[in-house]
C-alpha positions in Angstrom: 41.4 76.5 78.5 39.5 76.6 82.0 37.7 79.6 83.5 38.2 81.3 86.3 35.5 81.6 88.7 34.6 85.3 88.6 34.9 85.1 85.0 32.6 82.2 84.7 30.1 83.1 87.0 28.0 85.9 84.9 27.4 82.9 81.7 27.1 80.5 84.0 24.3 82.3 85.7 22.5 83.4 82.7 22.1 79.1 81.1 20.5 77.8 83.9 17.6 78.4 86.0 19.7 78.8 89.6 20.6 82.4 89.8 17.1 83.6 89.2 14.0 81.5 90.2 15.5 79.0 93.0 14.3 82.0 95.6 10.6 81.1 94.1 8.0 81.2 97.0 4.2 80.1 96.8 3.7 83.8 95.6 4.0 84.4 91.7 5.0 87.8 92.5 7.6 87.6 94.5 10.8 89.0 93.7 13.5 86.4 92.7 16.5 86.9 94.2 19.6 85.4 92.3 21.4 82.5 94.8 25.2 81.8 94.4 25.8 78.9 91.8 27.7 75.9 91.6 31.5 76.8 89.7 32.2 73.5 87.1 34.9 72.0 86.6 35.2 72.6 82.4 33.3 74.5 80.0 32.0 74.2 76.7 34.2 72.5 74.3 34.1 75.1 71.4 33.8 78.9 72.2 32.9 81.5 69.5 33.2 85.1 69.9 31.9 87.4 67.5 33.5 90.7 67.3 31.6 93.9 65.7 33.2 96.6 63.4 35.6 98.3 64.5 36.5 100.6 62.1 37.0 104.3 63.2 38.9 107.2 61.7 40.1 105.9 58.1 44.1 105.9 60.0 43.6 103.1 63.1 41.0 101.3 64.3 38.9 101.8 67.3 41.6 100.3 69.5 39.5 100.7 72.4 36.7 99.1 72.1 38.1 96.7 69.9 40.5 95.2 73.1 37.4 95.8 75.3 35.7 92.7 72.8 38.6 90.9 72.5 39.6 90.7 76.3 35.9 90.0 77.1 36.2 87.1 75.5 39.3 85.4 77.1 37.8 86.0 80.0 34.1 84.3 78.4 37.1 80.9 77.6 36.4 82.2 73.8 38.3 80.1 71.8 37.5 81.7 67.8 36.6 85.1 67.1 34.5 86.0 64.4 35.4 89.9 63.1 32.2 90.1 61.1 33.4 92.7 58.6 34.1 96.9 58.2 37.8 95.8 60.4 38.9 99.0 59.0 37.3 102.3 57.7 39.0 103.1 55.0 41.2 100.7 54.1 44.7 102.1 54.2 48.0 100.5 55.1 47.8 102.3 59.1 44.3 100.9 59.8 45.9 97.4 59.1 48.9 97.7 60.9 47.0 98.9 63.6 44.1 95.9 63.5 46.8 92.9 62.7 49.4 94.4 65.9 46.3 94.0 68.1 44.8 90.8 66.8 48.3 89.2 66.9 48.0 89.2 70.7 45.1 87.8 71.8 46.5 85.1 68.4 49.3 84.4 71.2 47.0 84.0 73.6 45.5 80.8 72.0 42.6 82.6 70.0 42.0 81.7 66.2 40.7 84.4 64.3 38.4 84.0 61.0 37.8 87.1 59.5 35.1 88.4 56.8 35.6 91.0 54.1 33.0 93.6 55.0 31.9 96.8 52.9 34.8 99.3 53.5 36.7 97.0 52.5 34.5 95.7 49.7 34.9 99.4 48.6 38.4 101.1 49.7 40.7 97.8 50.4 42.0 95.8 47.4 41.6 92.2 47.5 45.4 92.1 47.6 45.9 93.5 50.6 43.2 91.8 52.0 44.4 89.2 51.5 48.1 90.2 52.6 46.6 91.0 55.8 44.4 88.6 57.0 46.6 85.5 55.2 47.7 85.0 58.5 44.2 84.7 60.5 42.6 82.5 57.9 43.7 79.4 58.7 45.5 76.8 57.2 42.7 74.0 56.8 40.1 77.1 55.3 38.7 74.9 52.8 37.9 78.4 49.9 34.9 78.9 47.3 36.7 78.3 44.0 36.7 81.7 42.5 36.3 83.7 45.9 39.2 82.5 47.6 39.7 84.3 51.0 36.4 85.8 50.6 34.1 82.8 51.4 35.5 80.2 52.9 35.1 77.2 55.9 36.2 75.4 58.7 35.1 72.8 61.0 35.5 73.0 64.4 35.0 70.6 66.9 31.2 69.9 65.5 30.6 72.9 64.2 30.7 73.8 60.5 32.0 77.6 59.7 31.1 80.1 57.0 32.5 83.0 56.7 31.6 85.4 53.6 32.6 88.3 52.6 29.8 91.5 51.8 27.0 90.7 49.9 28.5 87.1 48.3 25.0 85.3 49.9 23.1 85.1 46.4 26.9 84.1 45.0 27.5 81.6 47.3 25.0 79.8 48.2 25.1 77.0 45.9 28.6 76.3 47.2 27.1 76.4 50.9 24.5 73.5 50.2 27.3 71.3 48.4 29.7 72.4 51.3 26.6 71.2 54.0 25.7 68.8 52.6 28.9 66.8 52.3 29.6 67.2 55.8 25.5 67.1 56.9 26.1 63.6 59.0 29.0 64.6 60.7 28.3 68.1 62.3 25.4 69.1 64.9 25.9 73.3 64.1 26.2 75.4 61.7 27.1 79.1 61.9 27.5 81.3 58.7 28.8 84.8 59.2 28.6 87.8 56.9 28.4 91.3 57.0 25.0 92.5 55.5 22.2 89.5 56.4 19.7 89.0 54.1 16.7 90.7 56.7 19.2 92.7 59.1 18.1 95.5 60.9 17.9 98.8 59.6 20.2 97.4 56.2 19.7 93.7 55.0 20.1 92.4 51.5 16.3 92.2 51.0 15.6 95.6 50.7 19.1 96.2 49.0 19.1 93.8 46.5 15.8 92.9 46.0 13.0 95.4 46.9 15.3 98.1 45.9 17.3 96.4 43.5 18.3 96.9 40.3 16.7 94.9 36.9 19.2 92.8 35.4 21.8 93.3 38.5 23.9 90.4 39.0 23.8 89.8 42.9 19.5 91.3 42.9 18.4 88.6 40.2 20.5 85.8 42.3 19.5 86.9 45.7 15.7 87.3 43.9 15.7 83.6 42.6 16.7 82.2 45.8 15.2 84.1 48.5 12.3 81.4 49.7 15.3 78.8 48.8 18.2 80.2 51.2 15.7 80.6 54.4 13.8 77.1 53.6 17.2 76.2 53.5 18.8 77.6 56.6 15.7 76.6 58.6 16.2 72.6 58.0 20.0 73.2 59.0 18.6 75.3 61.8 21.5 78.0 61.3 22.5 80.3 63.3 23.9 83.2 60.7 25.9 86.2 62.3 27.0 89.1 61.1 27.5 93.1 61.4 27.2 96.0 59.6 24.4 98.1 61.1 26.6 99.0 64.5 24.0 98.2 67.1 23.1 94.8 68.9 19.1 92.9 67.6 18.3 89.1 68.0 15.9 88.0 65.7 14.3 84.8 64.3 13.6 84.7 60.3 10.9 82.7 58.9 10.9 80.1 56.2 8.6 80.2 53.6 6.2 77.3 54.9 2.5 76.8 55.5 0.7 75.8 58.2 3.5 73.7 60.6 3.7 71.5 63.2 3.1 73.3 66.4 3.7 70.0 68.8 5.4 66.3 68.7 3.4 64.1 67.0 3.7 60.2 66.8 5.1 59.9 63.1 7.1 63.2 62.9 8.4 63.6 67.1 9.2 66.9 68.0 9.0 70.1 66.2 11.4 74.0 65.9 9.2 76.4 64.3 10.4 77.2 60.4 12.5 79.8 61.2 16.4 80.7 62.0 18.2 82.6 64.4 19.7 85.6 62.9 22.5 88.2 65.4 23.3 90.8 65.0 26.3 91.3 66.6 27.0 95.1 68.1 29.4 98.0 68.2 33.3 97.7 68.4 33.6 101.6 66.3 33.2 105.2 67.4 29.6 105.8 65.7 26.6 104.2 66.7 23.2 104.5 64.7 19.5 104.6 65.1 16.5 102.0 64.0 15.7 102.2 60.4 12.7 100.6 58.9 11.6 98.8 62.2 10.4 95.2 62.1 9.9 93.6 59.1 7.5 91.6 60.7 6.3 89.3 57.2 9.1 87.8 57.7 11.0 88.4 61.2 10.7 88.4 64.9 12.8 90.5 66.9 13.7 89.4 69.8 16.0 91.8 71.4 17.8 94.7 70.3 19.8 97.3 71.9 21.3 100.3 70.5 24.2 103.4 71.4 24.0 106.3 69.1 25.8 108.4 71.9 23.6 111.2 70.3 22.3 113.5 73.1 19.5 115.4 71.3 18.0 112.3 70.9 18.7 111.5 74.6 21.6 108.9 73.9 24.5 109.5 76.4 26.8 106.6 75.4 28.2 104.2 72.6 27.6 100.7 73.0 30.3 97.9 72.8 29.2 94.3 72.4 30.7 91.5 72.7 28.7 88.2 72.5 29.3 84.3 72.5 28.4 81.0 71.1 29.5 78.1 73.7 29.0 74.8 72.0 28.9 71.5 74.0 27.4 68.4 71.8 24.1 69.6 69.8 23.7 71.9 72.9 24.1 75.5 72.2 24.6 78.3 75.3 24.5 81.9 73.6 25.6 85.2 76.2 24.8 88.8 74.2 27.3 91.5 76.7 27.3 95.1 76.2 28.7 97.8 77.7 28.3 101.9 77.4 31.0 104.1 76.6 32.3 107.6 75.6 34.8 107.2 73.8 34.7 109.1 70.3 38.5 108.9 69.5 41.1 106.4 70.4 42.9 110.1 71.2 40.4 110.3 74.0 42.2 107.3 75.9 40.0 104.4 77.2 37.7 106.2 79.4 35.4 103.9 80.5 36.7 100.9 78.3 39.9 100.6 80.5 37.1 98.9 82.7 33.6 98.2 81.3 30.2 97.6 83.0 29.8 94.9 80.9 25.7 93.0 81.7 24.2 90.2 80.5 21.7 91.8 78.3 20.7 88.8 76.1 20.8 84.8 76.3 19.5 81.8 74.9 19.9 77.8 75.4 19.0 75.5 73.5 19.8 71.6 71.8 18.9 70.1 67.9 16.3 68.1 70.2 13.3 70.7 70.9 10.3 72.3 70.8 9.3 75.6 70.5 7.1 78.6 70.6 6.8 82.2 69.8 5.2 84.8 72.7 3.9 87.5 71.9 3.5 91.0 74.2 0.4 91.5 76.3 -0.4 94.1 74.4 -2.4 92.2 71.8 -5.8 93.8 71.3 -7.9 91.5 72.3 -9.7 91.0 68.8 -6.0 90.2 67.7 -6.0 87.1 69.8 -7.7 84.5 68.0 -5.4 85.4 64.3 -3.6 83.4 63.1 -0.1 82.8 65.9 -0.7 85.8 68.4 -0.8 84.6 72.2 0.8 86.4 74.8 0.4 83.1 76.9 3.4 80.8 77.4 1.5 77.9 77.4 2.6 74.7 75.0 2.0 71.5 73.8 3.7 69.2 75.2 7.7 68.5 73.8 8.4 64.4 74.0 12.2 63.0 75.5 14.0 60.1 73.8 12.8 58.5 77.0 9.7 58.8 76.8 9.0 62.1 79.2 7.0 64.4 78.2 7.0 68.5 79.5 4.8 71.2 78.7 4.0 74.2 79.9 0.7 75.1 81.1 0.0 78.8 82.2 1.6 82.0 82.1 1.2 85.1 80.6 4.3 87.8 78.3 3.3 90.5 81.0 7.3 91.7 81.3 8.8 92.9 77.3 10.6 95.4 75.9 10.0 97.9 73.3 11.3 100.2 70.6 10.5 102.9 68.3 12.2 102.9 64.9 12.3 105.6 62.2 10.1 106.7 59.7 11.8 106.0 55.8 11.5 106.2 52.5 11.7 103.3 49.8 12.4 104.5 46.3 12.7 103.5 42.7 14.3 104.9 39.6 12.4 104.1 36.0 13.6 101.9 33.5 16.8 101.0 36.3 15.1 99.4 39.6 13.1 96.3 39.7 10.5 98.2 40.7 8.8 100.0 37.8 6.4 102.0 39.4 4.7 103.3 42.9 2.1 100.6 43.1 4.6 98.1 42.5 7.8 99.3 44.9 4.4 98.8 47.6 3.8 95.5 45.9 7.2 94.4 46.4 7.6 96.0 50.2 4.8 94.0 50.9 5.4 90.9 49.5 9.0 90.3 50.8 9.2 92.5 53.9 6.1 93.9 55.4 3.3 92.6 56.6 -0.1 93.5 54.2 -2.7 94.4 57.4 -5.9 92.3 57.2 -8.2 91.4 59.5 -7.2 87.7 59.0 -3.4 89.1 58.9 -3.8 91.6 61.3 -0.1 94.4 61.3 0.6 94.4 65.1 3.1 97.4 64.4 0.4 99.5 62.8 -2.5 99.4 59.9 -1.3 101.4 57.8 2.7 100.4 57.7 4.0 101.1 54.6 1.9 103.8 52.2 2.6 106.0 48.9 3.9 109.4 48.8 1.9 111.9 47.2 5.0 114.3 46.8 7.5 112.1 45.2 6.1 109.0 44.3 8.3 106.9 46.4 7.3 104.6 49.3 7.0 105.4 52.9 7.7 103.3 56.0 6.1 104.7 58.4 8.2 105.2 62.3 6.2 102.5 64.6 7.0 101.3 67.9 7.7 97.3 67.9 7.0 95.0 71.4 9.4 92.6 71.3 8.8 88.6 71.7 9.9 85.9 72.8 11.2 82.6 71.6 9.9 80.1 74.1 12.0 76.6 73.5 11.6 73.3 75.2 14.7 71.9 74.7 16.1 67.8 75.6 19.2 66.3 76.5 20.5 63.2 77.8 19.6 61.7 81.3 23.3 62.5 83.3 24.4 60.9 86.2 22.7 62.3 88.6 19.4 61.9 87.2 17.2 59.8 86.6 15.7 61.2 83.4 16.4 63.2 79.9 17.0 66.7 80.8 14.5 69.6 80.0 15.8 72.6 78.9 13.8 75.8 79.7 14.6 79.1 77.8 13.7 82.5 76.5 10.9 83.8 79.2 13.6 85.9 81.3 15.5 87.7 78.1 13.4 91.0 79.1 13.3 93.6 81.4 10.6 96.1 80.6 13.3 98.6 78.8 11.5 101.3 76.6 13.7 102.9 73.5 13.4 105.1 71.4 14.7 104.4 67.5 18.1 106.1 68.9 18.7 104.2 72.5 17.8 106.9 74.3 15.6 105.6 77.2 11.7 105.9 77.7 9.1 104.8 80.2 7.0 102.1 78.8 4.7 102.4 81.8 3.5 106.4 81.5 4.3 106.9 77.0 2.5 105.9 74.3 4.1 104.2 71.5 4.2 106.1 67.7 1.1 107.1 65.9 -0.6 104.3 64.6 1.7 102.0 65.8 -1.1 99.3 66.8 -3.0 97.1 64.4 -6.3 99.8 64.6 -4.4 102.6 63.6 -4.2 104.2 67.2 -0.4 104.4 68.9 0.5 101.8 71.2 -0.8 102.3 75.4 1.8 102.9 77.8 1.7 99.7 80.0 2.0 98.5 83.3 5.0 96.8 84.5 4.8 93.8 87.3 6.2 94.2 90.8 9.2 91.8 89.5 9.7 93.7 86.1 13.6 95.6 86.9 13.7 98.0 83.4 17.5 97.0 83.8 19.3 95.4 81.0 21.3 93.7 83.5 18.8 89.9 82.6 21.1 88.8 86.3 18.5 90.9 88.0 15.9 90.0 86.0 13.0 87.1 86.9 10.3 85.8 84.3 6.7 86.2 84.3 5.5 83.0 86.6 4.7 80.2 84.8 3.7 76.6 85.0 6.1 73.8 83.8 5.0 70.3 83.8 7.1 67.0 83.9 5.2 64.2 83.1 7.0 61.0 83.8 7.4 58.6 81.2 5.9 54.8 80.6 6.8 52.6 83.5 8.7 55.3 85.6 7.4 54.6 89.6 6.2 58.5 90.4 6.5 58.3 93.9 9.8 56.7 94.1 11.5 60.5 92.1 11.5 63.9 92.9 11.6 66.9 90.4 15.1 68.7 90.7 16.5 71.4 89.3 20.3 72.5 88.5 22.3 74.4 90.2 24.4 76.9 87.9 26.7 73.7 85.8 26.7 71.9 89.4 24.5 69.6 91.4 20.9 68.5 90.9 18.8 69.6 94.0 15.1 69.4 94.5 12.7 71.7 93.8 11.3 71.8 97.2 11.3 69.4 100.3 9.2 66.8 100.1 6.6 67.3 102.7 6.2 70.6 100.9 5.1 69.1 97.5 1.6 69.8 97.0 -0.8 66.8 96.1 -2.9 67.4 93.4 -3.5 69.1 89.6 -2.5 72.3 88.8 -4.8 74.9 88.5 -4.7 78.2 86.3 -5.2 80.7 89.9 -2.2 78.9 91.3 0.2 81.2 89.7 -1.5 84.2 92.1 -3.3 82.3 94.9 -1.4 79.1 95.6 -3.0 76.1 96.8 -2.5 75.7 100.9 0.1 73.6 102.1 1.7 72.2 104.9 2.6 75.0 107.5 6.4 75.8 106.6 6.2 75.6 103.2 5.7 79.0 102.6 8.8 80.3 101.8 9.9 77.1 99.1 8.9 76.9 95.8 5.8 75.3 95.0 6.1 72.3 93.6 2.5 69.8 93.4 2.4 65.9 91.6 -0.7 64.8 90.7 -0.8 61.3 90.8 -3.9 60.6 88.3 -2.1 61.8 85.0 1.4 60.4 86.4 3.2 64.2 86.5 4.7 66.5 88.4 3.9 70.5 87.8 6.3 73.7 89.5 5.8 76.9 89.3 8.7 78.9 88.1 10.3 82.3 87.6 12.7 82.0 85.2 15.0 79.8 82.3 15.4 76.8 84.0 16.6 72.7 83.9 15.0 69.8 85.2 15.2 66.3 85.3 14.0 63.7 88.1 16.5 62.5 90.1 15.6 59.7 93.1 
């Protein structure tokens, strides 16, 4: 299926450099304006769309949000839709007929559905009825888990293994998942696992529910507890993308694997590196309810990268729900991820479509990556100065080198993360019951919370969300999780793909610089001002509140990433041994179209990069001030460029 120019434009601009830094000037702080990219003739080989929870009133499903999401997926060329559970609220016959009736319309247009069971189906709908209604959607070639048929299954589409799991089935299905991945590992490039709840989640998460507050001797609880480290390690080793529902909000985070200090750069024997983590995507909302952010970031095992909520709670300054449509576009070993959201005020089907008749979709999250990549977590420039040498905490975009198969080497030389998003969480309680819970005292519950979820603060292991993340409640012997303020992180990735017929080198893909714009939300999705309002009390490592943060001039504080450029940063491209630097130029890709030189030959600065060039560019020949700043360091055999967004960079002759 080919896309129209209109529908493809947003995705295409988001995936590459061209839109937001091709108008770059000598000044690192000038606002960048999007350019019109070229439109390609083809799209990804496989595009997976996520359909969040669609529950409504127990009579019908949330028909207006469901149609809005599926229409957006059609526009984006989605082949496969994963409904991530809670298709219904109470599993009634009228709800099933409502959902199936809508899904059949889109199935007839070429969409394949891979449904999975949520907690509302698990609680209210008999498995018999689930099978009766879902067997026409679960593909005939699906391979089912023994004794869990129709609940846990997998399919292979193109080069991607997709495994849908029923609610809370991860600890039960994990041995089977390992067998399936081992069987097909040599023939696939990607593993996507979908379920309703996640290992860590946003406000729920099986780690809290089944381990920290779990039941002693519980079948699922004990299985998850005994496999917790192995699951995270296996997901990291196999570069799993985990997608889920359940939370009625959007969040993308990375979940850390249980390893010690890993190589953070290319090595002669180990090659390129990935950080010991996997991607968790909480898909958002397609229902008539929204949830606040409870418990906050589980900083021991989680880094929150992007988050957005719409609870329609006017008392907390949230004046709409969100509807979310996210896609994974796959071609070869590359994934281009896009996530769109639109506000609406529909509370019941009888309200009519209202805003959802023509949703105001904005691209609010994205990343691009290949399997051959290097990664770094970039922290917000709100870090206390004395925290910056500790562990991995740094607000600098500077990376080590990342090496291509053809011998080219790239790295980020300089740049500071001054443009970041911020979010509050609510205060919550962790509880235990004598003779029933895994934790059999308040102290034991404190220990388990620090062992599995939260970073226990110390000078050598600081908690960036507060020095007293949890504390014992003296009134009821439970444990209180403080309300806090979280500054989101960035995953900066440098990926490599093979040279194209237009390039004279392998292609470097820079992603993760352009995802945040200075937005501050309260825990209910209400708007706050990061420049004037401080964070929650005790949200800094020294026990103070996070201070207001002045935004740079190019920060939009807008959810629409197509309007946002990144902090300026310097990128270096060292040519491979034997390549003549003088016979090549540094080029970038305009959308998915043609390759173009970044600047004209006469405007290339001769000399090495200096950090001061991000703010005060060197003198170039007259007339070059409007062109991007590109340098050539003949002594070190490299080009460098000051960029203002995600990019695809290569050499051309």
